[in-house]
C-alpha positions as CSV (number, residue, x, y, z in Angstrom):
1,M,0.0,0.0,0.0
2,N,1.4,3.4,-1.0
3,S,-1.0,5.8,0.7
4,L,-0.2,9.4,1.7
5,S,-0.4,10.6,5.3
6,P,-3.9,12.0,5.6
7,P,-4.2,15.8,5.0
8,S,-6.4,16.0,8.1
9,N,-3.4,14.9,10.2
10,L,-1.3,17.7,8.8
11,R,-3.9,20.2,9.8
12,R,-4.3,18.7,13.3
13,G,-0.6,19.0,13.9
14,S,1.3,15.9,13.1
15,Y,3.1,14.4,10.0
16,R,5.8,12.0,9.2
17,Q,9.2,13.2,8.2
18,A,12.6,11.9,7.3
19,G,16.0,13.4,6.3
20,P,15.9,13.6,2.5
21,H,17.7,15.6,-0.2
22,I,15.4,18.2,-1.8
23,R,15.6,20.0,-5.1
24,F,13.1,22.2,-7.1
25,L,12.3,21.1,-10.6
26,S,11.8,24.0,-13.1
27,G,11.4,26.2,-10.0
28,L,8.0,24.7,-9.3
29,R,8.2,21.1,-8.1
30,M,10.0,19.8,-5.1
31,L,11.2,16.2,-5.2
32,V,12.0,14.5,-1.9
33,R,14.5,11.6,-2.0
34,F,14.2,9.4,1.1
35,L,17.4,8.4,2.8
36,A,17.8,5.4,5.0
37,C,17.2,6.9,8.5
38,P,14.6,6.5,11.2
39,I,11.1,8.0,10.5
40,L,10.3,10.7,13.1
41,V,7.0,12.1,14.1
42,G,7.0,15.9,14.4
43,T,4.7,18.8,14.8
44,I,3.6,21.4,12.2
45,Q,5.4,24.1,14.1
46,G,8.7,24.7,12.3
47,A,7.8,22.1,9.7
48,D,10.2,21.4,6.9
49,L,8.4,20.5,3.6
50,S,11.5,18.6,2.5
51,K,11.0,16.1,5.2
52,L,7.5,15.0,4.3
53,T,7.2,11.3,3.2
54,N,4.5,8.8,2.8
55,L,3.9,6.0,5.4
56,E,6.3,3.7,3.6
57,G,9.0,6.3,3.4
58,R,8.7,6.7,-0.3
59,V,9.1,9.8,-2.5
60,I,6.4,12.5,-2.1
61,E,6.2,15.2,-4.8
62,V,5.3,18.6,-3.3
63,E,4.1,21.2,-5.8
64,V,3.5,24.8,-4.6
65,I,0.6,26.2,-6.6
66,A,-0.4,29.4,-4.8
67,L,0.2,31.7,-1.8
68,N,-3.1,33.1,-0.3
69,D,-3.6,34.8,3.0
70,N,-0.1,33.8,4.1
71,K,-0.9,30.2,3.5
72,A,1.0,28.0,1.0
73,E,-1.4,26.1,-1.3
74,I,0.4,22.9,-2.1
75,L,-0.2,19.5,-3.6
76,L,1.0,16.5,-1.8
77,G,0.9,14.0,-4.6
78,K,-2.6,14.7,-5.8
79,K,-4.0,15.9,-2.5
80,P,-4.4,19.7,-2.0
81,I,-3.2,21.1,1.3
82,S,-3.4,24.7,2.7
83,Y,-0.3,25.1,4.8
84,P,0.3,28.2,7.1
85,M,3.5,29.9,6.2
86,D,4.3,30.8,9.8
87,Q,4.3,27.1,10.6
88,L,7.1,26.3,8.1
89,T,10.8,26.6,8.6
90,E,12.5,29.7,7.2
91,E,14.1,27.6,4.5
92,S,10.7,26.2,3.4
93,Q,9.1,29.6,3.4
94,A,11.8,30.9,1.1
95,E,11.4,27.9,-1.2
96,V,7.6,28.5,-1.4
97,K,8.2,32.2,-2.3
98,R,10.7,31.3,-5.0
99,A,8.3,28.7,-6.4
100,I,5.5,31.2,-6.6
101,A,7.7,33.8,-8.2
102,A,8.8,31.3,-10.8
103,R,5.3,30.1,-11.4
104,K,4.1,33.7,-12.0
105,A,7.0,34.4,-14.4
106,N,6.4,31.3,-16.4
107,A,2.7,32.1,-16.6
108,A,3.5,35.6,-17.9
109,V,5.8,34.2,-20.5
110,E,3.2,31.6,-21.6
111,N,0.4,34.2,-21.8
112,A,2.6,36.6,-23.7
113,A,3.4,33.9,-26.2
114,R,-0.3,33.3,-26.8
115,M,-1.0,37.0,-27.5
116,K,-0.7,38.1,-31.1
117,L,-0.3,41.5,-32.6
118,P,-3.1,42.6,-35.0
119,D,-1.0,41.5,-37.9
120,G,-0.8,38.0,-36.5
121,K,2.8,38.1,-35.3
122,P,3.6,36.9,-31.7
123,I,4.8,39.2,-29.0
124,V,8.6,39.2,-28.4
125,P,9.4,40.9,-25.1
126,N,12.2,43.5,-25.1
127,S,11.9,44.0,-28.9
128,L,10.7,46.8,-31.1
129,L,7.5,45.6,-32.8
130,S,5.8,47.5,-35.5
131,F,2.7,47.0,-37.7
132,T,0.4,49.2,-39.9
133,V,-3.4,49.4,-40.1
134,K,-5.5,51.1,-42.8
135,A,-7.0,54.4,-41.7
136,T,-10.8,54.6,-41.8
137,D,-13.0,57.2,-43.3
138,Q,-14.0,58.2,-39.7
139,E,-10.4,58.8,-38.8
140,R,-9.9,61.0,-41.8
141,K,-13.0,62.9,-40.8
142,W,-11.8,63.3,-37.2
143,T,-8.4,64.6,-38.3
144,K,-9.9,66.7,-41.2
145,N,-7.2,65.2,-43.3
146,E,-7.9,63.3,-46.5
147,H,-4.2,62.3,-46.9
148,L,-4.4,60.0,-43.9
149,K,-4.0,56.5,-45.4
150,E,-2.3,54.3,-42.9
151,I,-1.3,54.3,-39.2
152,L,2.1,52.9,-38.1
153,I,2.1,51.6,-34.6
154,S,5.3,50.7,-32.7
155,V,5.2,48.9,-29.3
156,S,7.7,47.2,-27.0
157,F,6.8,44.9,-24.1
158,P,8.8,44.2,-20.9
159,K,10.0,40.7,-20.3
160,D,7.4,39.8,-17.7
161,F,4.5,41.3,-19.6
162,D,1.2,39.4,-19.0
163,P,-1.7,40.3,-21.3
164,G,-4.1,39.1,-18.7
165,K,-3.1,41.9,-16.4
166,P,-2.6,45.7,-16.4
167,C,0.9,47.0,-17.1
168,P,2.1,50.6,-16.9
169,I,2.4,52.3,-20.4
170,F,4.6,55.1,-21.6
171,F,3.3,56.9,-24.7
172,V,6.0,58.5,-26.7
173,D,5.6,61.9,-28.5
174,D,8.0,63.6,-30.8
175,T,8.7,67.1,-32.0
176,T,8.3,66.2,-35.7
177,P,4.8,65.4,-37.1
178,G,4.7,61.7,-38.1
179,A,7.6,60.5,-36.0
180,N,6.0,59.2,-32.8
181,A,6.3,55.5,-33.7
182,K,9.9,56.0,-34.9
183,Q,10.8,57.5,-31.5
184,V,9.8,54.3,-29.6
185,G,13.3,53.0,-30.2
186,S,14.8,55.8,-28.1
187,Y,12.6,55.0,-25.1
188,R,12.2,51.2,-25.4
189,A,15.2,49.8,-23.6
190,V,14.9,51.7,-20.4
191,G,11.1,51.5,-20.5
192,N,11.1,47.7,-20.8
193,E,13.8,47.4,-18.2
194,M,11.6,49.3,-15.7
195,G,8.6,47.2,-16.5
196,Y,6.7,49.5,-18.9
197,V,5.1,48.9,-22.2
198,V,6.3,51.7,-24.6
199,I,3.9,52.8,-27.4
200,G,4.2,55.3,-30.3
201,A,1.8,55.8,-33.2
202,Q,1.9,58.0,-36.3
203,A,0.2,58.7,-39.6
204,E,1.8,57.2,-42.6
205,G,1.6,58.9,-46.0
206,V,0.9,62.3,-44.4
207,S,3.8,64.6,-44.9
208,A,4.7,67.5,-42.6
209,A,3.4,69.9,-45.2
210,N,-0.1,68.5,-45.3
211,Q,-0.4,67.4,-41.7
212,L,-2.2,70.6,-40.8
213,N,-3.9,69.3,-37.8
214,S,-0.9,67.6,-36.2
215,W,-2.3,67.2,-32.6
216,D,-5.5,65.5,-33.8
217,V,-3.5,63.3,-36.2
218,R,-1.3,62.2,-33.3
219,G,-4.3,61.7,-31.1
220,V,-6.2,59.6,-33.6
221,A,-3.2,57.5,-34.4
222,T,-2.6,56.7,-30.8
223,M,-6.3,56.1,-30.1
224,R,-6.1,53.5,-32.9
225,A,-3.1,51.9,-31.3
226,V,-4.9,51.5,-28.0
227,T,-7.9,50.1,-29.8
228,E,-5.9,47.6,-31.8
229,L,-3.7,46.4,-28.9
230,G,-6.7,46.2,-26.7
231,K,-8.3,43.5,-28.8
232,N,-5.8,41.0,-27.3
233,W,-4.9,43.0,-24.2
234,P,-8.2,44.3,-22.7
235,A,-6.3,45.4,-19.6
236,I,-4.7,48.2,-21.6
237,T,-7.3,50.6,-20.5
238,Q,-6.9,49.5,-16.9
239,S,-3.2,50.2,-16.9
240,D,-1.5,53.4,-15.7
241,W,-0.9,55.8,-18.6
242,Y,2.2,58.0,-18.7
243,F,3.2,60.4,-21.5
244,G,6.5,62.0,-22.4
245,G,8.9,63.5,-25.0
246,C,11.9,65.7,-25.5
247,S,11.9,69.3,-26.7
248,G,8.8,69.8,-28.9
249,G,7.7,66.3,-28.0
250,A,7.5,67.3,-24.4
251,K,5.0,70.0,-25.3
252,N,3.1,67.9,-27.8
253,C,2.6,65.0,-25.3
254,C,0.4,67.3,-23.3
255,Y,-2.0,67.5,-26.2
256,L,-1.8,63.7,-26.8
257,A,-2.5,63.0,-23.1
258,V,-5.6,65.3,-23.0
259,Y,-6.8,63.8,-26.3
260,L,-6.7,60.3,-24.9
261,H,-8.1,61.4,-21.6
262,V,-11.1,62.9,-23.3
263,T,-11.5,59.9,-25.7
264,F,-11.2,57.1,-23.1
265,K,-12.4,59.0,-20.0
266,K,-9.3,57.9,-18.3
267,P,-7.1,59.7,-15.8
268,V,-3.5,60.5,-16.7
269,S,-0.9,59.1,-14.2
270,G,2.1,61.2,-15.1
271,F,4.4,63.0,-17.5
272,F,8.2,62.9,-18.3
273,I,9.0,66.4,-19.6
274,S,12.4,66.7,-21.1
275,A,14.1,69.8,-22.5
276,A,10.9,71.9,-22.6
277,N,10.7,75.7,-22.6
278,E,6.9,75.9,-22.4
279,M,4.2,74.4,-20.3
280,K,1.4,73.3,-22.6
281,L,-1.0,71.3,-20.4
282,L,-3.5,74.1,-19.8
283,D,-3.5,75.0,-23.5
284,A,-4.2,71.4,-24.4
285,I,-7.0,71.2,-21.8
286,K,-8.6,74.3,-23.3
287,N,-8.1,73.1,-26.9
288,Y,-10.0,69.9,-26.2
289,K,-12.6,71.4,-23.9
290,S,-11.5,69.2,-21.1
291,D,-11.0,70.0,-17.4
292,K,-8.4,69.4,-14.8
293,Q,-10.3,66.6,-13.0
294,G,-8.5,63.8,-14.9
295,F,-5.2,65.3,-13.9
296,R,-5.7,65.9,-10.2
297,K,-3.3,63.1,-9.2
298,T,-1.0,63.4,-12.3
299,V,2.7,63.7,-11.4
300,F,5.4,65.5,-13.4
301,F,9.1,64.8,-13.8
302,V,10.8,67.7,-15.5
303,S,14.3,67.2,-16.8
304,S,16.7,69.9,-17.9
305,G,20.3,70.1,-19.1
306,K,22.7,72.5,-17.5
307,T,24.2,73.5,-20.8
308,D,20.9,73.6,-22.8
309,T,20.8,76.9,-24.7
310,I,17.3,76.3,-26.2
311,A,15.3,75.2,-23.2
312,T,17.6,76.7,-20.6
313,P,17.4,75.5,-17.0
314,E,15.6,78.7,-16.1
315,K,12.9,78.1,-18.7
316,A,12.6,74.5,-17.8
317,K,12.3,75.5,-14.1
318,S,9.4,77.8,-15.1
319,V,7.7,74.8,-16.8
320,A,8.0,72.8,-13.6
321,D,6.7,75.8,-11.6
322,G,3.8,76.1,-14.0
323,F,2.8,72.5,-13.3
324,A,3.0,73.2,-9.6
325,Q,1.0,76.3,-9.8
326,I,-2.1,74.6,-11.2
327,R,-2.1,72.4,-8.1
328,L,-2.2,68.9,-9.6
329,G,0.0,66.1,-8.4
330,E,3.6,66.2,-7.2
331,V,6.2,67.9,-9.4
332,R,9.9,66.9,-9.5
333,F,12.6,69.0,-11.3
334,E,16.0,67.6,-12.0
335,L,19.2,68.9,-13.8
336,H,21.7,66.8,-15.7
337,D,25.1,67.8,-17.1
338,G,24.2,67.7,-20.8
339,G,22.5,70.0,-23.2
340,H,19.3,69.9,-25.3
341,I,19.0,66.1,-25.2
342,L,16.9,63.2,-23.8
343,S,18.7,62.1,-20.6
344,Q,18.3,58.3,-20.3
345,E,19.4,58.6,-16.7
346,H,16.6,61.0,-16.0
347,Y,14.1,58.9,-18.0
348,R,15.0,55.9,-15.9
349,A,14.7,57.9,-12.7
350,A,11.3,59.2,-13.8
351,L,9.9,55.7,-14.4
352,K,11.4,54.5,-11.1
353,W,9.7,57.4,-9.3
354,F,6.4,56.7,-11.0
355,T,6.6,53.1,-9.9
356,Q,7.4,54.1,-6.3
357,L,4.4,56.5,-6.3
358,R,2.1,53.7,-7.6
359,K,3.2,51.4,-4.8
360,N,3.0,54.1,-2.1
361,P,0.4,56.7,-3.2
């Protein structure tokens, strides 16, 4: 007979244990190898999962499947057990936490592998992915631009991206009309490293000369990106949305943020404003007949170069002060040693700060 010790006995406070060697398989499954030594009867207090055996001293496979309310949900063979963490040894608690982390990471990878882009291609984390969609008559009407033919969408996902869950998003804006998607490459590596999805969308076939309604074109293109990606990632609208750019892109992103806020009725979480000499948020709110309600908790990271002769530190500081004066969320102003450039160091610091604020609002 090769029966397991009854689960009820474990809950009541006794189990059989021996001195085995333990190892995790694929970070999820613990295999106990029984060694020739006396079988001992112990108590749950300070229990070592590596010392659980069946009544005949044979191998028991212990699979950690969840951690709920500080209880490890495990399978002893095929029997489910709820095991209080505080009644395990420190080593067993650590193994449980490692197993849960590995299980979540593997699930995220598997889920991401099942998600497809609108063009049918699979998601490859930490890569620049681009696809085009045909513009609709309605989108040409919204932009008042008959030249709008296609929309180019670029996106990059972090390594632990799970399409079943929300994930913070950084929307890129550029100075030049029709370059938002191309700028994703400048923000992708740091954004993915910090756990953010990075998105940029632009009109294709619309030259700078005939892109007369640039802010609406950017807004419509990015709205389409959210719609297309949301088909296989519904949590995109539940995610925290951040916007940013450098120089003219830092000003234009204010219009993009308000456009998407009005369209999706969604609060804006934050801005990364780099090398800007004007604060355009109030102008954007007025332009799209919005209000400040969706920005009450919006935070701002304003970056400036000490040697910037275009958006001088004084002008950049006035931009930060402008955000502070309209009494929205917290404002942070930082200087770097460079000129009129995108500081990757400041960009990383901004995303890290945004993450900290989400965890500790």
